[in-house]
N, C-alpha and C positions, 0 to 999 in steps of 0.2 A: 629719919629725923623729925619730929612734928613742926621744928622751926620752918623746914624746908617747903611746908605748905604756905608760910607765908608769901614766900618768895615765888614759889612755882605755881602753887594751887589757887583753884578758883574760890571764890567766897564761901559756897557751899561746902566744899571740901576744907577750908580752914574751921567752918563752924562744928562740922565735925570732929575735926581733929581737936578743937577745943574742948569739946566733950569726951573725949575719949584720953585727955590728959590732963584733969584738971589740977593737977599740981603744977604747972608749967605756967610761970606768968609771962604770958603772952604780949603784956604792956614792952617786956624787953626786946620784943620781936619789931618793935615800932621802924626802926629804919632799914630791918629787912623787907617789909611790906612795902616800902616806899620803893625797892628794887625790883618787884614784880611785873613781868615784861607785857600783861596786861592789863593796859588800862584801867577797864571797868573793877577787876579784880583788885587793884592796887587801891583804888578809889574806897572800895566799900572794905578790905581790911583795914585799912589805914585809918578810914572814919572808925570802924567798930573799936579798933585801940584805943582812938581818943576817946570815943564814949566809955569805954571802961579803964582811963585813967592815965594813958600813956602821958609821956612828958615830952610834948612836940621842941622843947629847947633845950631838951639832953644832949649836951657835946661829948662826941667821943675824946677821951683824952689823949689816948695815944695819937690818933691822925688830927685831931682839933679839927673834925667835922662835923657838921649838925645836919637836921632833917633837910634843910633847903640845899644844902650841898649833894644830898643823895638824891633828893627828887629832881633837881635842876640836872642831874646827871644822865636822868634815862633819856634814851633816845628814841621812844615812842611816847607821843604825847597827845592829848586831848586837853587843848586848853581853856576853853569854857568848862568843860565837865569836871576839870582838877581844881579850878579855880576856886570854889568852895571848900576843898581840903588843903588848899595853898592858904586861905584866909586864914584858918583855924591854927593852921602851924606857925602863922605870923603872928597872930593874937595870941597864941600861948605861950611866945616869948623867944622863938627862934631867932639869933641874933643873924640879920641879914649882909651884917657887915662882919662876920665872922671870919677871921683873914686865915686861910689854911696856907703854909708854906708852898704848898706846891702847886694850888689851884687858886688860891687869893680867895677873895670872897664870894659868896655862892653865884651872886650875879655875873662873876667872870665865868663859872660854868655853866650858867645858863647861856652866855652868849658863845662860849665855844660849842654847844650843843645845839 
């Protein structure tokens, strides 16, 4: 599935998937990209998506989580490298106070990890 490239692929693999599947709205995979275990790929793919119109303020209505919950739940991080991406997500309107009934607000998720 092409969306798996956002989650598991490198940036080059992702760009290849974008070219091969022009009918897919890759902006819809923004949260998925934030789960990529490779920090460099996560940053590059998510940044590409933001550059191409992904909505960093989108809320998953079923789980009531946003991009900050997802990003802060990652076990592998490079805080200095991820800081510009985090800033773009916050500047783009992601609610730092969005309360998820299971995890609470995004900062609780960060503290847990």
